[in-house]
C-alpha positions as CSV (number, residue, x, y, z in Angstrom):
1,M,83.2,125.6,59.3
2,T,82.7,127.5,62.4
3,P,79.3,125.9,64.1
4,S,76.5,128.4,65.1
5,P,76.3,130.0,68.7
6,S,72.9,127.4,68.9
7,T,74.9,124.5,68.4
8,K,74.9,122.3,71.0
9,P,78.9,121.5,71.9
10,R,79.6,118.2,71.7
11,L,79.6,116.1,75.1
12,W,80.1,112.3,74.3
13,T,84.0,112.4,73.5
14,R,85.6,109.5,73.9
15,G,87.8,110.7,77.2
16,F,84.6,111.2,79.0
17,I,83.0,107.6,77.6
18,L,86.5,106.0,79.1
19,L,86.6,108.0,82.6
20,T,82.5,106.7,82.9
21,L,83.7,103.4,82.1
22,S,86.6,103.2,84.7
23,N,84.9,104.8,87.3
24,M,81.6,102.3,87.2
25,L,84.4,99.8,87.8
26,L,85.7,101.6,90.3
27,Y,82.2,101.7,92.0
28,L,81.5,98.3,91.0
29,N,84.9,97.3,92.9
30,L,83.3,99.4,96.4
31,Q,79.5,98.7,95.8
32,M,80.2,94.7,95.7
33,I,82.1,94.5,98.9
34,T,80.2,97.1,101.4
35,P,77.0,95.9,102.1
36,V,78.7,92.6,102.9
37,L,81.2,93.9,105.6
38,P,78.6,94.2,108.0
39,S,77.8,90.6,107.9
40,Y,81.5,90.2,107.7
41,V,82.5,91.8,110.4
42,T,80.0,90.2,113.0
43,E,80.5,86.6,111.7
44,A,84.1,86.7,110.9
45,F,84.7,88.9,114.5
46,G,82.0,89.3,116.9
47,A,82.0,93.2,115.6
48,N,78.7,94.8,117.2
49,E,76.7,97.8,116.5
50,F,80.2,100.6,116.9
51,A,82.7,98.4,115.3
52,V,80.0,97.6,112.3
53,S,80.7,101.4,111.8
54,L,84.0,102.3,112.2
55,V,84.3,99.8,109.4
56,I,82.7,102.1,107.6
57,S,83.2,105.7,108.8
58,L,87.4,104.8,108.8
59,F,87.3,104.2,105.4
60,A,85.0,107.3,104.5
61,L,87.4,109.5,106.6
62,T,90.6,108.2,105.0
63,A,89.2,108.4,102.0
64,I,88.2,112.3,103.0
65,V,92.3,113.1,104.2
66,A,93.5,111.6,101.0
67,R,91.1,113.9,98.7
68,L,92.6,117.3,100.5
69,F,96.2,116.0,99.2
70,T,94.5,115.2,96.0
71,G,92.3,118.8,95.5
72,R,96.3,120.5,95.6
73,L,98.5,117.7,93.9
74,L,95.7,117.8,90.7
75,K,96.2,121.8,90.4
76,A,99.7,120.9,89.0
77,G,101.2,117.2,88.9
78,P,100.2,114.7,86.5
79,R,96.9,113.3,86.7
80,L,97.7,109.9,85.1
81,A,100.2,109.2,87.5
82,I,98.2,110.0,90.6
83,L,95.6,108.4,89.0
84,L,97.4,105.5,88.3
85,V,98.7,105.5,92.2
86,G,95.2,105.8,93.4
87,L,94.4,102.4,91.7
88,A,97.1,100.5,92.7
89,L,96.4,101.2,96.5
90,Y,92.8,100.5,95.7
91,V,93.5,96.8,94.2
92,L,96.4,96.4,96.6
93,A,93.6,96.9,99.6
94,T,90.9,95.0,97.7
95,T,93.3,91.7,97.6
96,S,94.4,92.0,101.5
97,F,90.6,92.0,103.0
98,Y,90.9,88.2,102.9
99,A,94.4,87.7,104.5
100,A,93.1,89.8,107.6
101,G,93.1,87.7,110.6
102,T,92.3,90.4,113.1
103,F,89.9,93.2,113.3
104,L,92.5,95.8,114.1
105,L,94.7,94.3,110.4
106,F,91.3,94.4,108.8
107,L,90.8,98.3,109.5
108,A,94.1,99.4,108.7
109,I,93.6,97.4,105.2
110,R,90.1,99.7,105.1
111,L,92.5,102.4,105.7
112,V,94.6,102.1,102.5
113,Y,91.6,101.4,100.1
114,G,90.0,104.5,101.5
115,V,93.4,106.7,101.0
116,G,93.4,104.6,96.9
117,F,89.1,105.4,96.4
118,G,89.8,108.9,98.0
119,V,93.0,109.8,95.1
120,A,91.2,107.5,92.0
121,S,87.7,109.5,92.7
122,T,89.0,112.6,93.3
123,T,91.2,112.7,89.9
124,Y,87.8,110.8,87.9
125,G,85.5,113.8,89.0
126,T,87.8,116.2,88.0
127,M,89.1,114.9,85.1
128,V,85.6,114.8,83.7
129,S,84.7,118.0,85.0
130,D,87.3,119.5,82.4
131,I,86.3,117.8,79.6
132,I,82.5,118.6,80.0
133,P,81.4,121.7,78.1
134,M,80.1,124.3,81.2
135,K,76.8,124.3,79.0
136,R,76.2,120.9,79.8
137,I,78.0,120.1,82.9
138,G,74.7,119.6,84.4
139,E,73.8,116.9,82.3
140,G,77.7,115.7,81.5
141,M,78.0,115.2,85.7
142,G,74.3,113.6,85.5
143,Y,75.6,110.8,82.7
144,F,78.8,110.4,84.6
145,G,76.9,109.6,87.7
146,L,75.3,107.0,86.0
147,S,78.4,105.0,86.5
148,S,78.2,105.3,89.9
149,G,74.5,104.8,89.8
150,F,74.5,101.8,87.6
151,S,77.4,99.8,90.1
152,M,74.8,100.4,93.1
153,A,72.2,98.8,90.7
154,L,74.1,95.7,90.6
155,A,77.0,95.4,92.5
156,P,75.1,94.7,96.0
157,L,73.3,92.1,94.4
158,I,76.4,90.5,92.9
159,G,78.5,90.9,96.1
160,L,75.4,89.9,98.3
161,W,75.2,86.7,96.7
162,L,79.0,85.8,96.0
163,Y,79.1,86.3,99.7
164,D,76.4,83.7,100.6
165,A,76.8,81.5,97.4
166,Y,80.4,81.2,97.8
167,G,81.9,83.2,100.6
168,F,84.0,86.3,101.0
169,G,87.2,84.6,99.4
170,T,85.7,84.3,96.1
171,L,83.5,88.1,96.4
172,I,87.5,89.6,96.8
173,L,88.4,87.9,93.7
174,A,86.0,89.1,91.6
175,A,86.1,92.7,93.0
176,T,90.1,92.3,92.6
177,V,89.2,91.8,88.9
178,L,87.1,95.0,88.2
179,G,90.6,96.9,89.7
180,V,92.7,95.3,87.5
181,L,90.4,95.7,84.6
182,I,90.7,99.9,84.9
183,V,94.3,100.1,83.9
184,P,93.5,99.4,80.1
185,L,90.8,101.7,80.1
186,V,92.8,104.7,81.9
187,F,95.7,104.5,79.6
188,G,93.2,105.2,76.4
189,I,92.5,108.1,78.4
190,R,94.0,111.7,77.3
191,T,95.2,113.9,79.9
192,K,95.6,117.8,79.7
193,R,98.8,118.7,80.9
194,S,97.7,121.8,83.5
195,P,94.1,122.1,84.8
196,S,94.6,125.6,84.7
197,H,93.5,125.8,81.2
198,A,91.3,123.0,81.7
199,G,88.1,125.2,81.1
200,S,89.3,126.8,77.7
201,E,90.6,123.8,76.5
202,A,86.8,122.2,76.8
203,I,85.4,124.7,75.2
204,A,87.7,124.6,72.8
205,A,87.0,120.9,72.2
206,S,83.6,121.6,72.1
207,G,83.9,124.0,69.2
208,D,81.4,126.1,70.9
209,T,82.5,130.0,69.6
210,A,80.0,131.5,72.3
211,A,81.0,129.9,75.3
212,Q,85.2,130.5,73.5
213,T,84.1,134.2,73.3
214,E,82.2,134.4,76.7
215,A,85.5,132.8,78.5
216,S,88.0,134.6,77.3
217,S,86.1,138.1,76.8
218,P,86.5,140.2,80.5
219,S,83.3,142.1,79.2
220,R,81.0,138.7,79.5
221,R,82.2,138.0,82.7
222,P,80.2,138.8,85.7
223,A,80.6,142.2,86.8
224,A,80.6,141.3,90.6
225,A,83.6,142.0,92.4
226,P,84.6,138.6,94.5
227,S,84.4,138.9,98.2
228,Q,87.5,137.8,100.3
229,A,86.6,134.7,101.2
230,E,86.7,134.0,97.5
231,E,89.9,135.5,96.7
232,A,91.5,133.7,99.3
233,A,90.1,130.9,98.5
234,R,91.1,130.9,95.2
235,S,95.1,132.1,96.0
236,G,94.6,128.5,97.8
237,K,94.5,129.9,101.5
238,L,90.9,128.7,102.3
239,P,89.9,124.9,100.9
240,I,86.5,125.4,100.0
241,S,85.0,128.9,99.0
242,R,82.1,130.6,100.4
243,D,79.8,129.5,97.4
244,M,80.9,126.1,98.2
245,L,79.7,125.8,101.5
246,M,76.2,125.5,101.0
247,P,76.2,122.7,98.5
248,F,79.3,121.0,101.0
249,L,76.6,120.9,103.5
250,L,73.8,119.6,102.0
251,S,75.6,117.0,100.2
252,M,77.1,116.2,103.8
253,M,73.6,115.8,105.1
254,L,72.0,114.2,102.5
255,S,75.0,111.6,102.7
256,F,74.4,110.9,106.3
257,T,71.6,109.6,105.1
258,Y,72.7,106.9,102.9
259,G,75.7,106.4,105.5
260,G,72.6,104.5,107.5
261,L,71.5,102.7,104.9
262,I,75.1,101.5,103.4
263,S,76.2,101.0,107.1
264,F,72.7,98.9,108.9
265,L,70.1,97.8,105.9
266,V,71.3,94.3,105.6
267,L,71.7,94.0,109.9
268,Y,67.6,95.8,109.4
269,G,67.0,93.1,107.0
270,K,67.5,90.9,109.6
271,E,65.7,92.3,112.6
272,A,62.2,93.3,110.4
273,N,62.8,89.3,108.5
274,L,62.7,90.8,105.2
275,T,64.5,87.9,103.5
276,N,66.3,90.0,100.2
277,V,67.1,93.3,101.1
278,G,69.2,93.3,97.9
279,W,65.9,94.8,96.3
280,F,66.4,97.7,98.3
281,F,69.7,97.9,96.6
282,L,68.7,97.3,92.9
283,F,65.6,99.3,92.7
284,N,67.2,102.1,94.5
285,A,69.6,102.3,92.2
286,A,67.6,101.9,89.0
287,A,66.0,104.9,90.2
288,V,69.0,106.6,90.4
289,V,69.7,105.8,87.2
290,L,66.6,106.7,85.7
291,V,66.3,109.9,87.2
292,R,69.9,111.5,87.0
293,P,69.8,112.7,83.4
294,F,66.5,114.4,83.5
295,A,68.1,116.3,86.8
296,G,71.2,117.0,85.3
297,R,68.8,118.6,82.4
298,M,66.5,120.4,85.0
299,F,69.6,122.1,87.1
300,D,71.1,123.0,83.6
301,K,67.8,124.8,82.6
302,R,65.8,126.0,85.9
303,G,68.6,125.7,88.5
304,H,69.3,123.8,92.3
305,R,65.8,125.6,93.3
306,A,64.2,123.6,91.1
307,V,65.6,119.8,91.9
308,L,66.5,120.1,95.7
309,P,62.9,120.5,97.4
310,P,61.2,117.8,95.8
311,A,64.6,115.8,95.6
312,A,64.7,116.0,99.7
313,V,60.6,115.2,100.1
314,L,61.5,112.0,97.9
315,V,64.5,110.7,100.5
316,M,62.3,111.7,103.4
317,I,59.6,109.6,102.3
318,G,62.2,106.8,101.3
319,L,63.7,106.6,105.2
320,I,60.1,106.4,106.8
321,S,58.5,104.0,104.5
322,L,61.7,101.9,104.7
323,S,61.3,102.1,108.5
324,Y,58.0,100.6,108.6
325,T,58.7,97.9,105.3
326,H,57.8,94.1,106.7
327,G,57.5,92.6,103.3
328,L,59.1,93.1,99.7
329,T,56.5,95.7,98.2
330,G,57.3,98.2,100.8
331,L,60.7,97.9,100.7
332,I,60.6,98.3,96.5
333,V,58.3,101.6,97.4
334,S,60.8,103.0,100.0
335,A,63.8,102.1,97.6
336,L,62.2,103.9,94.8
337,C,61.2,106.7,97.1
338,Y,64.6,107.2,98.5
339,G,66.1,106.8,94.9
340,T,65.0,108.9,92.9
341,G,65.3,112.0,95.6
342,Y,68.8,111.1,95.7
343,G,69.3,110.3,91.7
344,M,68.0,113.9,91.6
345,L,70.1,115.9,94.4
346,Q,73.8,114.3,93.8
347,P,74.5,115.3,90.3
348,S,73.0,118.6,90.6
349,L,74.3,119.4,93.8
350,Q,78.3,118.4,92.4
351,A,77.2,120.6,89.0
352,W,76.2,123.3,91.7
353,M,79.8,123.2,93.8
354,V,81.8,123.1,90.2
355,K,79.8,125.7,88.6
356,S,80.8,127.3,91.7
357,V,84.1,128.0,91.1
358,R,86.9,128.8,88.6
359,P,88.2,126.5,86.0
360,E,92.0,126.3,88.2
361,R,90.0,125.0,91.1
362,R,87.9,122.3,89.4
363,G,90.0,120.1,91.6
364,S,89.0,121.4,94.8
365,A,85.8,121.4,94.1
366,N,85.4,117.8,93.2
367,A,87.5,116.7,96.1
368,A,85.5,118.9,98.6
369,F,82.1,117.3,97.4
370,Y,83.7,114.1,97.3
371,N,84.4,115.0,101.3
372,S,81.6,116.1,102.0
373,I,79.7,112.1,100.5
374,D,82.3,110.6,102.4
375,L,81.9,112.7,105.5
376,G,78.4,112.4,105.7
377,I,78.4,108.9,105.5
378,A,81.3,108.5,108.4
379,L,78.9,110.6,110.9
380,G,76.0,108.6,109.5
381,S,77.5,105.4,110.1
382,L,79.1,106.6,113.4
383,L,76.0,108.4,115.2
384,L,72.9,106.1,113.7
385,G,74.8,103.1,115.0
386,G,74.7,104.7,118.1
387,L,70.9,105.2,117.9
388,A,70.3,101.8,116.4
389,A,72.0,100.2,119.5
390,G,69.5,101.6,121.9
391,N,66.9,101.9,120.1
392,G,66.5,99.1,117.0
393,Y,67.1,100.2,113.2
394,A,63.7,100.9,112.4
395,W,63.9,103.9,114.9
396,M,67.1,104.9,113.7
397,Y,65.8,105.3,109.7
398,R,63.2,107.1,110.9
399,M,65.4,110.1,113.2
400,S,67.5,109.8,109.8
401,A,64.5,111.1,107.7
402,L,64.6,114.0,110.1
403,T,68.0,114.9,108.2
404,M,66.5,115.8,105.3
405,L,63.6,117.6,107.4
406,L,66.6,119.8,108.8
407,F,68.1,119.9,105.1
408,L,64.9,121.3,103.6
409,L,64.9,123.4,106.4
410,I,69.0,124.7,106.0
411,Y,68.3,125.6,102.3
412,G,64.9,127.7,102.8
413,V,66.1,129.9,105.0
414,T,69.3,130.3,102.9
415,L,67.5,131.4,100.1
416,L,65.5,133.6,102.1
417,L,68.4,135.0,102.8
418,E,69.9,135.9,99.3
419,A,66.8,137.1,98.2
420,R,66.6,139.5,100.9
421,F,70.8,140.9,100.8
422,R,70.0,141.1,96.7
423,G,67.1,143.3,97.2
424,E,69.1,145.2,99.4
425,A,72.2,145.5,97.6
426,L,69.6,146.9,94.3
427,S,68.2,149.1,96.4
428,D,71.6,150.5,97.6
429,P,72.5,153.3,95.5
430,S,75.8,152.6,96.1
431,S,75.9,149.2,95.0
């Protein structure tokens, strides 16, 4: 029986569930270890603010390089094999952290860890974007993002508790077990042979005949001819298309602020006499988890214009309030504001980027999106760490909030220019 055009395409397939669960374990491993590293390298190796920022930023930069190659490999390579290679490096590096006797060796292991994470996370993002029906891409990415959001909620608290109560070795053992548990889930995922057919396969699997018609019929495609930049990007000459540039830049700016949180929040807690900054991670991530599905649906119905401006304001409020916090109540309020804004922005920016490309380039689009996150974290860790060294962490977070003001200015100017361009195109008789 053929479903009616109004029937919602299926989202919660076996592949979607297994990808979401295994991605959650990947991020649990990461989020358990990362918040502990500033304290660990400071105590174990006597690291200063710059050295701490290197631990975070070199990992992020290595993940970026890995994704540049992974995005290309995913166009034709076997996805399961690519994913398993990334996971093997990831787990191997995790087990090696405890054996690092010098700071340089620790940095080298972080590089391998970054390669494994870059390969695995890009492959996950590409595989899940292929099986989500395009009519529900914002909602699907929102739910998929819950896997990392849930990890953000629990992992930092668990990691800090294990480190304080049992030491770094026990923390690494627990993180290694999580990495190993991913493997049986991965083998249960049905992969596609070629990402070039991902869009049509996802639509066909959903049973959405209206979407099939739209995808297969030339008369249903946009009439506007692609620009030279878009054609060059689609042919592989450019890493990202013109339409991807804006969400890439905005995602990088958002992640710039997160780099200051993940790198220095524990140290800021000591400076501001906050006894348990782990509560920030919990309430921040709880807000992220709760708001993601709603933000995804809002994106699908109204587009990024309805989501991005209010979310950016919330992130800015969260950072400013954090910089003036000296108690648990203020910490929770700032976490809820930041988490709500972050949870609205990240899946919307990813969905925006994925929708801007053809199905065969979703691997590159997801690689670009995750690179924007890691590049922002790397820059935020390095630059904000320099600010903190001379002025303190509270002042650093106030300067970080200005990044979101710049976010709003760039986004607003872009919308105005696009509206003006569309108006000129409509008034031109030759267009």
